[in-house]
Structures are given as C-alpha cells and as structure tokens.
C-alpha positions in Angstrom: 17.9 -3.4 115.5 14.3 -2.1 116.5 14.2 -0.4 120.0 11.1 1.3 121.5 12.1 4.9 122.9 10.3 5.7 126.3 9.7 9.5 126.5 9.3 9.2 130.0 5.8 10.6 130.0 3.6 7.3 130.6 3.5 6.0 134.3 2.2 2.8 133.6 5.1 0.4 133.3 6.6 2.7 136.3 3.6 2.0 138.2 3.9 -1.9 137.7 7.7 -1.9 138.5 6.7 -0.3 142.0 3.9 -2.5 142.8 5.7 -5.5 142.5 9.0 -4.3 143.9 8.1 -2.2 146.4 10.0 -2.5 149.8 12.2 -5.4 147.9 14.4 -2.8 145.8 15.7 0.6 146.2 14.5 3.1 143.4 13.3 6.5 142.3 11.7 8.7 139.8 12.4 11.9 141.6 13.6 14.6 139.5 17.0 15.1 141.4 17.7 11.6 141.4 17.1 11.1 137.9 19.2 14.0 136.5 22.2 12.6 138.2 22.1 9.8 135.6 20.8 11.6 132.7 24.5 13.2 131.9 28.1 12.5 132.0 31.3 13.8 131.1 30.2 13.8 127.3 29.7 17.3 126.0 26.6 18.8 127.2 24.0 15.9 126.5 21.3 14.8 128.8 18.8 12.1 128.7 16.5 11.7 131.4 15.6 7.7 132.4 12.3 7.1 133.9 13.4 5.5 137.1 16.5 5.2 138.7 16.9 1.6 140.4 19.9 1.0 143.0 20.4 -2.9 143.6 22.6 -3.8 146.2 23.6 -7.2 145.0 23.9 -9.7 142.0 20.0 -11.2 143.1 18.5 -7.8 143.0 20.0 -6.7 139.5 18.5 -10.3 138.4 14.9 -9.5 139.5 15.2 -6.1 137.7 16.7 -7.4 134.2 14.0 -10.5 134.4 11.3 -7.9 135.0 12.5 -5.5 132.1 13.0 -8.7 129.9 10.1 -9.5 130.2 8.1 -6.4 130.1 10.3 -4.9 127.3 11.7 -1.8 129.4 15.0 -0.6 128.3 17.9 -0.9 130.9 21.0 1.1 130.9 23.6 0.1 133.1 25.1 3.2 135.1 28.4 3.6 137.1 30.0 7.0 138.4 28.8 8.9 135.1 32.6 10.0 134.1 32.3 8.5 130.8 33.5 10.4 127.4 31.6 8.5 124.9 28.3 8.4 126.4 28.0 5.1 127.2 26.0 5.1 130.0 23.7 7.7 129.1 20.1 6.0 128.9 18.9 7.5 125.6 16.0 5.2 124.9 14.7 6.2 128.7 13.5 3.1 130.8 15.6 2.2 133.8 18.9 3.5 135.0 20.4 0.4 136.9 23.0 2.2 139.4 25.7 0.2 140.4 26.4 2.7 143.2 25.4 0.4 146.2 27.3 -2.9 144.7 30.4 -1.4 145.9 32.4 -3.6 148.2 35.8 -5.0 147.9 35.1 -8.7 148.6 38.4 -10.2 149.2 42.2 -9.3 148.8 44.1 -12.7 148.1 47.5 -11.8 149.1 48.7 -15.7 148.3 47.6 -15.5 144.5 47.6 -11.7 144.1 44.4 -11.4 143.2 41.1 -9.6 144.2 37.3 -9.8 144.0 35.6 -6.7 143.8 32.2 -5.3 142.7 31.6 -2.8 139.5 30.5 0.4 142.2 33.9 0.7 143.6 36.0 3.6 142.7 39.8 3.0 141.3 41.7 4.9 143.7 40.1 3.2 146.5 40.9 -0.3 145.3 44.3 0.8 144.2 44.7 1.9 148.0 43.3 -1.2 149.5 45.4 -3.8 147.6 48.6 -1.1 148.2 48.5 -1.6 152.0 48.7 -5.4 151.1 51.9 -4.3 148.9 50.2 -5.4 145.8 49.6 -3.3 142.7 46.3 -2.5 140.4 48.0 -0.3 137.6 44.9 0.6 135.7 44.8 4.4 136.5 42.4 6.6 134.5 42.6 10.1 134.8 39.4 10.0 136.8 40.4 7.3 139.3 39.4 9.2 142.0 35.6 9.3 140.7 35.5 6.4 138.4 34.3 2.8 139.2 35.8 -0.4 138.2 32.3 -1.1 136.4 32.9 1.8 133.9 36.6 0.8 133.5 35.5 -3.0 132.7 32.7 -1.6 130.6 34.9 0.6 128.5 38.1 -1.2 128.8 39.9 1.4 130.3 43.5 2.4 130.1 45.4 5.9 131.4 49.1 6.6 131.8 50.4 3.6 132.8 49.0 1.3 130.4 52.0 1.8 128.2 53.8 -0.6 130.7 51.0 -2.4 132.5 48.2 -3.2 130.0 44.7 -2.0 129.9 41.7 -3.3 132.2 41.2 -6.4 129.8 45.0 -7.4 130.9 43.9 -7.6 134.4 40.6 -9.4 134.4 40.3 -13.2 135.2 36.7 -14.0 135.7 33.4 -12.1 135.9 30.0 -12.5 137.1 27.4 -11.3 134.9 23.7 -11.0 134.8 22.1 -11.5 131.4 19.3 -9.6 129.9 17.0 -12.4 131.0 17.9 -12.9 134.5 20.5 -15.9 133.8 23.7 -15.4 135.9 26.9 -16.4 134.2 31.0 -16.7 135.2 32.9 -15.7 132.2 36.0 -17.5 133.2 38.0 -18.9 135.8 40.3 -17.7 138.8 43.4 -18.7 137.3 46.3 -16.8 135.3 45.6 -19.5 132.6 42.5 -20.5 130.8 42.3 -22.5 127.6 38.6 -23.8 128.1 36.1 -22.6 125.5 35.5 -19.2 124.2 37.0 -16.0 126.0 33.9 -14.6 127.1 35.5 -12.4 129.7 37.5 -10.5 127.2 34.4 -10.4 125.2 32.7 -8.4 128.1 35.3 -6.3 129.0 34.8 -3.1 126.4 31.2 -4.2 125.8 30.1 -0.8 127.1 27.1 -2.9 129.1 25.2 -4.1 126.0 25.8 -7.7 126.7 25.3 -8.3 130.2 25.6 -6.3 133.5 28.9 -7.1 135.4 28.5 -7.7 139.4 31.9 -9.2 140.6 35.1 -9.1 138.9 38.1 -11.3 139.6 41.2 -9.1 139.1 44.7 -9.9 138.8 47.6 -7.9 141.0 51.4 -7.6 140.9 53.9 -6.5 143.7 53.8 -3.0 143.8 56.6 -0.9 142.7 57.0 1.3 145.2 59.8 3.7 143.5 59.2 5.9 140.7 60.9 9.0 139.1 59.2 11.7 136.7 60.5 14.3 134.2 58.7 16.8 131.9 60.4 17.4 128.8 60.2 20.3 126.9 60.6 20.7 123.1 60.0 23.2 120.5 57.8 21.6 118.3 54.6 18.9 118.9 55.9 16.6 116.1 59.7 16.3 117.8 57.9 15.0 120.9 55.7 12.7 119.2 58.5 11.5 117.2 60.9 10.8 120.8 58.0 8.4 121.6 59.5 5.9 119.3 63.2 6.8 119.6 62.3 5.9 123.4 61.3 2.4 122.8 63.6 1.8 120.1 66.5 2.3 122.5 65.4 -0.3 125.0 63.5 1.6 127.2 60.2 1.1 129.0 58.7 3.6 130.9 55.9 3.2 133.3 54.0 6.0 132.1 54.6 8.3 128.7 52.3 11.4 128.1 52.2 14.0 125.6 50.8 17.6 126.3 50.9 20.3 124.0 51.7 23.6 125.5 47.9 24.7 125.5 46.8 21.9 127.4 49.5 22.4 130.2 48.4 26.3 130.3 44.4 25.3 130.4 45.2 22.8 132.9 47.0 25.0 135.3 44.9 28.1 134.9 41.7 25.6 135.8 43.6 23.8 139.0 45.0 27.3 140.3 48.2 26.3 139.9 52.0 27.6 138.4 52.3 26.2 135.4 56.3 24.6 135.1 58.7 27.2 133.6 58.4 27.1 129.8 60.6 29.1 127.7 58.9 31.0 124.8 59.8 28.3 122.1 58.1 25.4 124.0 55.1 23.9 122.3 54.7 20.4 123.6 55.9 18.2 126.5 56.5 14.6 127.5 55.7 13.8 131.1 58.0 10.4 131.5 58.0 8.0 134.4 59.9 5.1 135.4 59.2 2.7 138.2 60.8 0.0 140.2 61.6 -1.9 143.4 64.8 -0.2 143.9 65.5 3.6 144.2 69.0 3.2 142.7 67.1 1.6 139.3 65.3 5.2 138.8 68.0 7.5 137.5 70.1 5.0 135.3 66.3 4.6 133.4 65.9 8.6 133.1 69.5 8.8 132.1 69.0 6.3 129.0 65.4 7.4 128.1 67.0 11.3 127.8 69.7 10.0 125.7 66.9 9.3 123.2 65.0 12.5 124.0 68.1 14.7 122.8 68.1 12.9 119.8 64.9 14.2 118.8 65.7 17.6 120.3 64.1 18.0 123.4 65.4 20.5 125.9 66.7 20.2 129.7 63.9 18.1 131.6 62.3 19.1 134.4 63.1 16.5 137.2 60.1 16.0 139.8 62.5 16.3 143.1 60.0 14.8 145.4 56.4 13.1 145.9 55.1 16.8 146.4 56.6 17.9 142.9 55.3 14.4 141.3 51.8 15.3 142.8 51.7 18.4 140.9 52.9 17.5 137.5 50.4 14.3 137.7 47.8 16.7 138.6 48.4 19.1 135.8 48.1 15.8 133.4 44.9 14.5 135.0 42.7 17.7 134.9 43.4 18.7 131.4 40.3 17.1 130.3 38.1 18.6 132.9 40.0 22.1 132.2 38.9 21.9 128.7 35.1 21.0 129.3 35.3 23.9 131.5 37.1 26.4 128.7 34.4 25.7 126.0 32.1 23.2 124.5 33.9 20.7 122.8 34.0 17.2 121.1 36.7 14.6 122.3 37.9 12.1 119.8 39.7 9.3 121.5 42.0 8.4 118.2 44.7 5.5 118.7 47.3 4.8 115.9 50.8 2.5 116.3 52.8 5.0 118.2 55.4 5.4 115.3 52.6 7.3 113.2 51.6 9.9 115.9 53.6 12.7 114.2 51.8 12.2 111.2 48.1 12.0 113.0 49.1 14.8 114.9 49.7 16.8 111.4 46.5 15.4 109.9 45.0 17.1 112.8 46.2 20.3 112.8 46.0 20.6 108.9 41.9 19.3 109.0 41.3 22.1 111.8 42.7 25.0 109.8 40.7 23.8 106.6 37.2 23.4 108.6 38.4 26.5 110.9 38.4 24.6 114.7 40.9 24.9 117.3 42.3 21.7 118.8 44.0 20.9 122.0 45.9 17.6 121.8 47.4 15.5 124.7 47.0 11.7 125.6 49.0 8.4 126.1 51.4 8.6 123.4 53.3 5.7 124.6 50.1 4.0 123.5 49.6 5.8 120.5 46.4 7.2 122.3 45.9 10.9 121.2 42.9 12.7 122.5 42.0 15.1 120.5 39.7 18.2 121.9 38.0 20.2 119.3 37.0 23.6 121.0 33.6 25.2 119.9 34.7 29.0 120.5 35.0 30.7 117.3 33.1 28.1 115.4 29.6 29.2 114.4 26.3 26.8 115.2 26.1 26.0 111.5 29.5 24.6 111.1 29.4 23.0 114.6 26.2 20.9 113.6 27.0 20.1 109.8 31.1 20.8 109.0 32.4 19.6 112.2 31.0 15.7 111.7 32.9 15.9 108.2 36.2 17.2 110.0 36.1 14.5 112.7 35.4 11.7 109.6 38.6 12.6 107.8 40.5 12.4 111.2 39.0 8.9 111.8 39.8 8.1 107.8 43.3 8.9 108.5 43.5 6.9 111.7 42.2 3.8 110.1 44.7 4.6 107.0 47.5 4.4 109.6 46.5 1.3 110.8 44.6 2.5 114.0 41.3 2.7 115.3 38.5 5.4 116.5 38.7 4.5 120.1 41.5 3.7 122.0 39.6 3.7 125.8 36.6 5.9 126.0 34.7 3.5 123.8 32.0 3.9 120.9 29.1 4.8 123.1 26.3 7.0 121.6 28.4 9.9 120.2 31.1 7.7 117.9 28.4 5.4 116.4 28.2 7.6 113.3 31.9 6.5 112.6 31.5 2.9 113.3 31.6 2.0 109.5 35.2 3.0 109.3 36.1 0.8 111.9 34.3 -2.4 110.6 34.0 -4.2 107.2 30.4 -5.3 106.5 31.1 -8.7 107.4 32.6 -7.6 110.8 29.7 -5.3 111.6 27.5 -8.0 110.8 29.5 -10.5 113.1 29.3 -7.9 115.5 25.9 -7.2 115.7 25.0 -10.9 115.6 26.8 -11.5 119.1 24.8 -8.4 120.3 21.5 -9.8 119.1 22.6 -13.5 120.5 23.1 -11.8 124.2 20.5 -9.4 124.0 17.5 -10.2 121.4 15.1 -7.9 122.2 17.7 -5.0 122.0 16.8 -3.9 125.4 20.2 -3.8 127.4 21.8 0.0 126.8 19.9 0.5 123.5 21.7 2.7 121.0 24.9 2.2 122.0 28.0 1.5 119.6 25.8 0.4 116.6 23.1 2.2 114.7 19.7 2.0 116.2 16.1 2.2 114.5 13.8 3.9 116.6 10.0 4.4 117.0 
C-alpha cells in the first residue's frame, strides 16, 4: 500500500482545512496540543501530527473524514494514548482525530443489561457507572483509570479478568462507525444473537482504527458479582508457577483472574509505587495472583481451597490471603503498575506474546534462554490464565549497536517459538507500528493478502491510520 507522508512543514492543507471549518470544528496546531498526541506508552517514540481535531459527535467525525478523503490527508484516530504498540501514533503526519470529546455514557439499559457509550469514555468510569445499577463490565486493563473504550475496541483489550469473562470483543453487540469516505454504518444489532450477514462488529474490534472510526458502541453487561477473594501464591521457580496455571483449570476451577509475576516484577512495582512489597522468602522467584468472585460470600473460601490444592501439587508455598479491601487493592496496585514501573526503570521493549496456557512453561524457558544468548534482561508478567505473557526487555546493560541490530533477531526468535507453540505475536496490545516487521510470522502469504484486501476495501486510498499492522511503502 502506498502512503504519502506529511512532514508537517507544508501549511497548504492545514490552511485549506482551517478555511473550511473555522467556527464549525474544534482543532489546533499549537505545539503543546500536537505533542499530547505525538507519543503513547510505546517505548520513546514521537511522531508529530500536523493538526489535532476534536469532534464532538458522529456528524463532526463524518465531516473530517469526508474532507480528508477528498483531499488525501492521512487521519489517525487517537484516544487516551495509553497504547503499547504505537497504534495511535500519527506516523504519517496529517490529522490526529481525538475522541476526547466523544465521552458520553448515552444510555444504561437495566432491562436488557446493555449500555450505549461513546469511545472517549474512561473504562473505570464506565465500570463504576454501571456498577451503581448492580451491573458489571468486566474488561479491566491495567490502565483502566486512564484508557478509553475506543482504545479498548481498537486493540481488543483484555486484562486480568479476561480469563473468566473474555476480552473486549466478547462484550460488543453493535457499533456505529464512520468510514473514511464519510459514510456512517452500524455493524450489527442490539441483540444477544445475530446471524444476519457477515460479522462486521467482530471485524472492527481489534482493527486498530485502520478500517473506520468508532463513534458509538452498544456493550452487553452482566449482573455484578459483588464478592471477591484474592491470594498471592509464591513459587521457588517461575516454571513451577507457569505449570500450576494449567493444573488449576484441569481440576475444574474457574478463577476470575490468574496473573503471573516474576519476583523482579513485584520488587520493581513496589519500589515504583512506594509501597512495601509482600514478604518473600529468599528462595521465592515468582508468584501467581489469583482472584475468585461470586454472588455469595460463602462461595469464596471453598473456591480458594480447591485452587490451593492444585497449587500445592506444583510446589507452591503458603499463599498470602488479602484479608480486606485495602489489602486487595494493595496487591492489585502492584500488578497494575508493573508496566509503568518498567518504563520508569529503563528504555524497554514490551512483547505481548500469547500461547495456549499449557505451553507457558516452555515459552518462559525460551524467553530466558534467548535473553542469555543475546545478553538482555527481561521482566516477565501477565495474564497467565489466558497464556498471555508480557515480556519486557530492558535496555540497561545493552549497547546501542546490540539494541538496534541484535535485539530484533532475538525478538523474532521469541515469536518463532510462540508460533511453534500454537500462539501468536500479540494477545491484547495489537500490532500497531512496532510489531509490523514480524507480521509475516503470523500469516501465510494467502492470509496476508486477504487481510490487506479487507483494508483496501474499507480504505482504498490508505489514508486511515496508515502505517499500522501492515508494511507500508513511503514516499
């Protein structure tokens, strides 16, 4: 696909946009505004847009895209900029289309357990709003306090509770989407069952803003399981912790969260958060953070007892039980800030590997072996119940030459093992900008051609979030 890159030096297209939409749309080319959408949480990348536009409704989005399509100006949808693959970076310049003002919870439908929401709504705010009605939206990324529904839809986000409740796609009934030519479509119906035509809703979720701009979503809800219990189980080696994951499910348990953290991940998170880490024996090398939930408090301890029986088989030590809400929040805080802690500690690369959970021990062994071979340090943690291991590779101690030229070879070796194990190269962070060099590992030539043909059908000029997922030819 051929994409024209905007270097931001020419003001001709911006002047044309300003002349047409002055007084109709909110937009800016001030440096401080542009910089807010020039970077996300992905490494230390910076790509400046030429213009930031902040529409307030679907019709304003329609105006922007229709104009950009006619004038061949790239458009990159942008949310809270908490992404980890560069999916919202304006790598081609042009317009950054912020969904910040599309931030309404339109309707909470108690009768049908649904909510209609705009993409700029913060995930935690949605969770708390529906919870006040006794309802539950379980998609729960680590950045839930800042990330938005639109970003979750773009990347098909998961989070700790995906192991029981699924990822974003499992909660979406219908989407309103503005196409690159300005057309507005609905992708499904506000029903629990829909066998009418192709599943455009599933196609849009996880498409990283490359096929259309989502302006409204109808999401399903569940009754809120009010009671939870949480334990932190220690292991003397990380592989034993990974082996315990499958054992828990094999013995008929269904935790609501099952997270893996290496010792170094907990120590780094505790230091970053300024809290005392949980007491650890000197031999402890890894932990599983395990939550169960339900509607009756009497259900909690029997679930944990069954799970601990599975843990002991794999050599777990005595688990730490969070006795109250404050203790639960403390443990969850440690898990949620690991990513931020790594970013603060070193320049890094984060790989979002996912494999069938029974193969997690083999994946972890491979990561550590490849690290030894290429001389890099890694901190691993993630959603073990889903087989989703976040591999954070730290730059400290690695030369600039090795970082630039050897590390890509190491990452490719890790991904090759992931594919061999029946997994894929991203579980919830997306391909975005940084994982494009490895997309050939995920798809055969025929599969790649089909995927790119879908992109071309929705966006024939290649103007919508260009440079993401697929290789890009630049002029």
